[in-house]
SESE-31552 format. One record per residue (C-alpha): residue in one letter; x, y, z. Coordinates in steps of 0.25 Angstrom, whole numbers, plus 5000, padded with zeros to 4 digits. Layout:
BEGIN
AXYZ
...
! end
This chain:
BEGIN
X500050015000
X500750134995
X500750255007
X500550395000
X501050505011
X500750645006
X501450755014
X501250885014
X502450955020
X502351125021
X503351205016
X504851185026
X504051065032
X505150965030
X504550885019
X506150855012
X506450805027
X505050715028
X505350655015
X506950605018
X506450555032
X505150485022
X506350425012
X507250385025
X505850315031
X505750245019
X507250185018
X507250125032
X505950055029
X506749975019
X506550055006
X507650064996
X508050204991
X507850164977
X506450144979
X506250284986
X505950414977
X505950544980
X505550644970
X505450804973
X505250924966
X506750984967
X508050934965
X508451024978
X507450924986
X507950804981
X509150844987
X508850874998
X507950734999
X509150654997
X510050735008
X509050745017
X508850575016
X510350555016
X510650665027
X509650595034
X509950435033
X511350495037
X511050585050
X510350435056
X511250345052
X512350415060
X511550415071
X511250585069
X509750585063
X508850535076
X508050655072
X507750605058
X507650455059
X506750475071
X505850575061
X506050465052
X505250365061
X504250465065
X503750445052
X503650295054
X503650225066
X503650085063
X505050115055
X506050035062
X507450105059
X508649975057
X509950075059
X510949995052
X509949985039
X509750125041
X511450155039
X511350035026
X510150145021
X510950265023
X512150195014
X511250165004
X510550285002
X511950365004
X512550264992
X511350294983
X511050424987
X511050464970
X510250364970
X509050394979
X507750434970
X507550564973
X507250644961
X506250774959
X505150734950
X505850814938
X507050714938
X506150604941
X505050614930
X506450644923
X507150484924
X505850454918
X505850524905
X507350504905
X507350354907
X505950304900
X505250394893
X506250494886
X506950344882
X505450304877
X505550424870
X506650414862
X507450524871
X508650474873
X509250614882
X508650764886
X508850874891
X508150924904
X507851074903
X506951174911
X505951274906
X506551384905
X507451294892
X506051244889
X505551384884
X506551364872
X505751234868
X504351304872
X505051404861
X505151314851
X503951224854
X503251394849
X504051404839
X503751254834
X502351314834
X502651474826
X503451414818
X502451294811
X501451364803
X500551274803
X500651234817
X500751394823
X499451404814
X498651274824
X499151374836
X498851494829
X497451504834
X497751464849
X498951574849
X498051664844
X496751634855
X497651614867
X497851744873
X499351734876
X499951824863
X501351824864
X502451714864
X502951704878
X501651684884
X501251574871
X502851504876
X502151504890
X501051434885
X501851324876
X502551304891
X501351294898
X500951204891
X501951124890
X501851104905
X500551084906
X500750964898
X500450874906
X499150904906
X498850874893
X499650734895
X498750694906
X497450744898
X498150654886
X498550544895
X496950514899
X496450564884
X495550654888
X496150774878
X494750814871
X494050914864
X492950994873
X491750994869
X490851134868
X489851154880
X488551184875
X487951344877
X487051424868
X487451514858
X486551624864
X487251684879
X486251814876
X485051754885
X486051754895
X486251874896
X484751924892
X484351844905
X485151954914
X484652054904
X483252044910
X483651994923
X484252144922
X483052194917
X482152144930
X483152204938
X483152344931
X481452324935
X481852294949
X482652404950
X481852514944
X483152534934
X483052584921
X484352574916
X484652484903
X485052364905
X486352374900
X486652454910
X486652354921
X487652274914
X489152294916
X489952394904
X490552264897
X489152214893
X488452344887
X489052304874
X488052184875
X486752234875
X486452294862
X486952174853
X486252064846
X486051924852
X487451864842
X488251984848
X487751994862
X488351844860
X489551884854
X489851964863
X489651864876
X490551784870
X491551884866
X491551954881
X491351824888
X492651844897
X491751984901
X490551904904
X491151784911
X492051864919
X491251974924
X490251904936
X489051984931
X488652074919
X487952174928
X488452274935
X488252244949
X487852384952
X486552394945
X486052254952
X486352264965
X485152234974
X484552354983
X483752344997
X482452394986
X482552294974
X483352154977
X483852094963
X484751984969
X483951894963
X484151944950
X485551984951
X485651824954
X484851774942
X485951854934
X487151824939
X486451644937
X486251694922
X487751754920
X488251644926
X487551564916
X487951684904
X489351654909
X489251504907
X488751514893
X489751614890
X490951524895
X490351394889
X490351474875
X491751534876
X492251384880
X491651324867
X491951444858
X493551464864
X494051384874
X493751244867
X494251284855
X495351344864
X495751214869
X495651114856
X496651254852
X497551214864
X497551044863
X497851044846
X498951164850
X499551094861
X499950954854
X500551014845
X501251114854
X501550974862
X502050894849
X503151024845
X503751034860
X503850894861
X504550884847
X505550984852
X505550924865
X505950784859
X506950844850
X507850944860
X507450834870
X507550944882
X506450934893
X505850964903
X505350924917
X503950954912
X504350884899
X504950764905
X503550734914
X502750774904
X503350674893
X503450564905
X502150574908
X501550544897
X502250434894
X502650384907
X501450304905
X501550234893
X501550084893
X502750064885
X503550144894
X503050074906
X503250154917
X501850174923
X500550084924
X499350074932
X500250044945
X501050164944
X502550154940
X502950014934
X504149924936
X504949984927
X504950124929
X505550084944
X506550014938
X507050144930
X507150214944
X507850094952
X506950044961
X505550024966
X504950164970
X504150134985
X504350244992
X504050384984
X504350524989
X503750654982
X504250794987
X503550934984
X502350844976
X501350974978
X502251024965
X502150874957
X501450904944
X500450834940
X501350774928
X502550724939
X501150664947
X500850564935
X502250514934
X502450494947
X500950434952
X501450304944
X502750304957
X501750324966
X500650224964
X501850134965
X502550184976
X502450124991
X502650254999
X502450374994
X502550514999
X502250624993
X502650785001
X502250914997
X501451045001
X500651084992
X500751244996
X501951214989
X501451194976
X501951304969
X502151244956
X500851234948
X501551314936
X502151184933
X501151084936
X501351064952
X499951034956
X499651064971
X498150984970
X498950864968
X499750854981
X498650904989
X497650784985
X498950684983
X498350614996
X497150584990
X497950544977
X498850444984
X498050404996
X499050455005
X499150495016
X499550655019
X500650705031
X500950855033
X502250915036
X501751025046
X503151095051
X503951195045
X505351175050
X505851275037
X505251415042
X505551505055
X504151495065
X503951655060
X504051595045
X503151485048
X502151555056
X502051655045
X501851565034
X500851495042
X500151625043
X500051665028
X499551525024
X498651495033
X497951625030
X498051605016
X497451465017
X496251535022
X496151645013
X496251545001
X495151445008
X494251545011
X494151614998
X494351454989
X493551345000
X492551354992
X493251304980
X493851204988
X495051254985
X496251264997
X497551325000
X497851225013
X498851285023
X499151225037
X500051295046
X501651235049
X502351225062
X503651285063
X504751195068
X505751315070
X505451415082
X506351535078
X505551645073
X506051675060
X505351805052
X504251835042
X504051995037
X503152035029
X503552165020
X502452235011
X502652325002
X501752445004
X502752584999
X501852654993
X501852714978
X502552844981
X503552744989
X503852654981
X504652524984
X504652394979
X504252264984
X505652214981
X506352334987
X505752304998
X506152165000
X507552194995
X507852315006
X507252215018
X508252105013
X509352215014
X508952265027
X508852125033
X509752055028
X511252155026
X511952065017
X511651925022
X510551865012
X511051725014
X509751635014
X508851735008
X507651714998
X506851814991
X505651744985
X504551784975
X503651744965
X504551774951
X505851814945
X505551924942
X505151984956
X506451904961
X507351994949
X506652104954
X507252074970
X508452034963
X508652164956
X508452234970
X509352144977
X510452174966
X510052344967
X510652324983
X511452234982
X511152114988
X511351984982
X510451874978
X510351754970
X509051734959
X509051594959
X508651574945
X508951434936
X508551534924
X509551534913
X510451654907
X509351684895
X508351684904
X508651804914
X508151944908
X509451984904
X509751894896
X508451834889
X508451914878
X509951914874
X509651754874
X508551784864
X508851854856
X510251784853
X509351664849
X508451734839
X509851754833
X510351624835
X509251544829
X508451664822
X507051624832
X506251704830
X505451664843
X506751694851
X506751834844
X505351874850
X505651794864
X507051914863
X505952034859
X505051994870
X506151954880
X506352074893
X507452144884
X506452194872
X505152164877
X504452194866
X502952214865
X501752104862
X501252184850
X502752204843
X503052044849
X501852014839
X502552104828
X503752014829
X502951904828
X502151954816
X503251994808
X504251904810
X504751904794
X504952064795
X505852034809
X506751914804
X506852004790
X507352124798
X508252024805
X508851954794
X509252114789
X508352084777
X507552224783
X508052344786
X506952394793
X505852334805
X504652414807
X504452364823
X505352324834
X506452384825
X507452414835
X507552304841
X507552224829
X508652304823
X509552274834
X509252104833
X509552144817
X510952194823
X511052084833
X510851974823
X511952024814
X513052034823
X512851904826
X512751854810
X514051964809
X515051904821
X514351764816
X513551744832
X515151784839
X514251814854
X515451914859
X514752014846
X513351984849
X513152004866
X513652124867
X512752184854
X511552124860
X511752174875
X511952324870
X510752314857
X509752284869
X510252364882
X510352234890
X511252294899
X510252424902
X509152344902
X509652234914
X510452304923
X510452214935
X511452134941
X510852024939
X510552054925
X512052094922
X512551974928
X511751884919
X512151964907
X513551944911
X513551804912
X512651804898
X513651864892
X514951794899
X514051664893
X514051734879
X515551754879
X515951604883
X515451594866
X515951624854
X514551634848
X512951664850
X512651504843
X513651434855
X513051534864
X511651514861
X511751364860
X512651324872
X511451434880
X510351354875
X510851204876
X511051254891
X510351374895
X509651304908
X511151274913
X512051324924
X512851394913
X511751464909
X511151514923
X510751664925
X511851694936
X511351744949
X512051864956
X512551824967
X512751694975
X512951704990
X512351795001
X511151824990
X509851834993
X508851704985
X507951764975
X506951654973
X505651624966
X504551544975
X504651434965
X506151414967
X505951434982
X505151324985
X505951224995
X506951324999
X507151395012
X507751515015
X508151595031
X507351705023
X506451725014
X506051855007
X504651844999
X504451934987
X502751934987
X502252004975
X500751964971
X500551884959
X499951954948
X498551904944
X498751774936
X497651804924
X498451724914
X497951714900
X498251594890
X498251434889
X497851364903
X497851234901
X496951164913
X496751004918
X495850954930
X496450824935
X495650724942
X495850724958
X496950614957
X497750694945
X497550544937
X496350614929
X496150724919
X494750794922
X494950904915
X495751014907
X495851134898
X496451234890
X495951344890
X496451504887
X496751574901
X495551674897
X494251574897
X494751494909
X493451604916
X492451514905
X492851394915
X492051404926
X490851434921
X490851324910
X490951194918
X491451144932
X492151054925
X493151164923
X493351204939
X494951174938
X495351284929
X494851374943
X495251314952
X496651324946
X496851464949
X496651424964
X497751334962
X498551454955
X498251524967
X498551414978
X499951414969
X499951554974
X499851544988
X500951434987
X501851504981
X501951584994
X501751475004
X503251434997
X503851574998
X503451585011
X503951445017
X505251455013
X505851545025
X506451495035
X506751605043
X506451755038
X505251765029
X504951905022
X503751925013
X503852055005
X502652085000
X502252154984
X501252264984
X500252154980
X500052024989
X499451894984
X498151894990
X498151775001
X499451825005
X498851995006
X497951905018
X498851845022
X499851935027
X498452035030
X498051915042
X499551925048
X499652015059
X501152065057
X502252065046
X503252025054
X503451895060
X504851855070
X506251905069
X507151915056
X508451835059
X509551795050
X510551685051
X511951755055
X512851715044
X514351775038
X514051875029
X514551855016
X514851965005
X513851954993
X514451914979
X513752034974
X514852104983
X516052044980
X515752024964
X514952154959
X514452124945
X515052154933
X513952224926
X514452304914
X514352194904
X514352294893
X516052304898
X515852174900
X515652134887
X516652204877
X517952154889
X518652074877
X519652044890
X518351974898
X517951914886
X519451854881
X519551814898
X518251734896
X518451634881
X519751604889
X518951564900
X518051494891
X519251444885
X520051394898
X518551324901
X518451234889
X519951194890
X519551134905
X518351074901
X518850944889
X517550924881
X518050794877
X518350734892
X516850804895
X516250734883
X516950584888
X516650594902
X515150614897
X515450504889
X515650424900
X514750454909
X513650414900
X514250274897
X514250254911
X512750264913
X512650174901
X513350084908
X512650114922
X511350084914
X511749934910
X511649824921
X511649694912
X511949734899
X510849704892
X510149774880
X509149814887
X510049894899
X510949954886
X509850004879
X509250074892
X510550114895
X510850184882
X509450254883
X509750294897
X511050344893
X510850404881
X509750494888
X510550544897
X511750574890
X511350594878
X511550734876
X512650764887
X513350664878
X512750684865
X511750564860
X512650524847
X513950534854
X513150444866
X512450334859
X513850314851
X514550274865
X513350194870
X513250124857
X514650104855
X515649954854
X516550014864
X515450014875
X514849894871
X516149814870
X516249864886
X515049814889
X515249684883
X516649654888
X516149684904
X514849604905
X515249564916
X514949694923
X513649674916
X513349524920
X512149474929
X513249404936
X513349504947
X512149524958
X512049674957
X512749774948
X512649924949
X512950024940
X513150164945
X513450104959
X513550244971
X514250234983
X514150354993
X515650364999
X515250415013
X516550475017
X516650575003
X515050575002
X515250564990
X514750454981
X515250364971
X514850294960
X515250154953
X514950114940
X514649984942
X514649864954
X514449744952
X514149634962
X514149474965
X513649424979
X514449324984
X513549204983
X514249104976
X515549194976
X516649184984
X516349344986
X515449444980
X516049524970
X515849664966
X516349734952
X516649884953
X516649944940
X517050084935
X516750124920
X517850214912
X517950284899
X518950374905
X520150354915
X520150264926
X520450284941
X520750154949
X520550224960
X519150254959
X518850094957
X519750054969
X518750164978
X517650104971
X518049964976
X518350004990
X516850084991
X516249954988
X517149884998
X516649975009
X515249965006
X515549815006
X516249835021
X514949925024
X513949795023
X514949675027
X515149635012
X516549665010
X517249535013
X516049455002
X516349544991
X517749574979
X517549704975
X518349754962
X518349874955
X518549874938
X518749994929
X518049964914
X518350044904
X517350094893
X518050144879
X516850234873
X517050244859
X517750364851
X516550484851
X516850614845
X516550714855
! end
């Protein structure tokens, strides 16, 4: 019988600690580490859990972890602890620390894709890219649509109807459709994709208006009012009355938005009851008729526009996915979202044999080398429906499941995270709920403050939406620490005459309180735009800061325009030209953009010097043509190009902050390393997300950390400033893809493609579309969740800085507070360090830097020196040797099936690094085949155990050693057992290395009392690789 526990853990309540205890408890119960699977949301979390498990086991074994052991026993009173067995567990886990099955969900799904789905799709190797890099593929997808006249003709109607009217928003719509592909996969899986039928509705809607008019006439009689009937209606409807019936119906249809949006059509002041005349019965009757009119209008517009729109989208989306997939499978570059989508699409295929009606198959378990008896899933509230569909097969097969999460920290709905899945998980899995409600992170005042704030928010939300069966649940937590801590609320209450920005208030407070000591201080805001503003203010006051960004240098605002212009110049890609014109550097308006698109032929002719003048945007295009001519005249040499671009567009004048100038200087230094723009751009395109091309920060030590709410999740700081600015109202526009799932998330109940402007119709059409309105409330809950995340990051000091506009629920909560400070401000004493800014002033005069030939020559000399040190041939041979080692690692008995499987795995893993043709030649070479035939002994079935890539953890040096292959014959019918250690060599040999391996194995035998029973030998085996041209 499967045991399922849903562990609800508020922020800072020790969920990582608890998961580590549960893991050790499973080991004590007799579970093998190979049969325990842990999945988390981030790489950081996987590292933390692994380290905790090893540290706790070590402390228990050394007799220093009685409190840990007691807490484990507290989880299971029946648990019996054998100290000797614990030592064995610790030794095995330590030796195999790199084999513990602790994954991020993305990496686990990628393992399935890499080992099974990709080979099934004939993909031998591929790259994983992030969303930023994927934008290039989205652009290519859009270009394919635009370039193909036939395809564009089909999509043109959709583009014209869509309320998104510029290229950036078209791309965003395409991006959203790609991200929402899981919805389409679910619909198609159940065979539910079908055309919607129109509703029955009468053609003439004037009858409802006539009924309202008749009631108005009755009101006139009762009130003895002689005004014309139309004067009783709002001004928006007065043009209706003089029209004939046909035009009246047309007026209703054309003004449907006004009819549906208004709560009433009539003038409320003229239809009020008085003491003398009660007309409430007539008003109530009008309201009923008006609701009926809204329903009929909604049905008519649904039939006329919404159904047609959805049919167009379904046709469009099918072609969109086809174009996108063709690019993906050609380039073999996938995001984690792509990998999840393709994995889900094929995982249930009988040919693949990964999942059946009972969950994952034995074949699936073979891939992951062990039975999955115990499963832990962390941060479950961020699990997407697609991930859930993939994981559910493992859950069905597991004997014990613990899912940990906190619905209050669900802030990834925009990328598929489904909060309600975790809220209903106990009923879906038929499990029990446990709660962690003691905060070990925050001091007393911080815990008290957050308890008050979110209790108030929870109550306010319930009062507003309780009748709709919607709730934002919050239970107060207890603070473990009795130290006071500190909370302060700073408000921007400056008047217009004495204006001071909220960012200035925040930065001045940091300057006043911290006086040069900025360790463990984090400023958190919603957006990077807000953080950039704060960074600029900090820079002005010479306060060092780190803007935690993984973004590529080409996304920096001072570089983005240069990069897009370069792409156009090199590839003559008109779409890149449009992007350049729309970036902050140029930023032409929508009208001009439309003209550039419509007059593409003229623009391209002008830039090819086929025309003397251009009658629109002439100055801009003249500069571009001038730079294009420089590119041609100097054959792409960068030293003649980048200086001219910077001068022509005044980049140095436009971007003046230290961050701008440092990243601009860094970009210039990168360009100097290349002789021409073609090599530079190719390298940049291929490695855009690598650390080499990452934006640079101003500071590294003793600096204020700037971070978005989403990046701060799971982290903690001694002091947190929260910069709060109310979110603008989300009117939104464009394509929306809605889906409603059953409560167990097994089936699709309904779906709808719709333009945002039509959504208001759906509540009048059918209760079947109530989930659309519910989605808006879920979005509001996610905003509250974001507040919860940010206000629970502080350990000691929490300072909330409020802009003039504050989110509604937070405003109500603050109004209920009796004061704006709690506790006592305190900083941990540290030895003050000189900031990097004081040590190393930034060289900001890049114009002089550009012209400094001595510096340029010094840079070139430095690059040549690096190239001399880095021997390309040696590196290539090292990679080829690694590939061969990996190939042999996956062969136990040298069967044809093993060779085929290992070949596919090796091509998948190393094909891109080594080159597919090169690697193919090596793996299929006669030299490698002869090596395996010559050394049949190591593949013999006479060995009782064969371990490829056997790992030994050396406690003395705390290092891990890997032996290429070890074979064991037990001492049964032999006078002694035999152990043969093999070290493959494709390069030089080192006898001391094989001697060390023999010594380590002998020590292990001594530890278990088997040293006298085995003869241990070590042997080098040389693999001669074929001559490959590098």
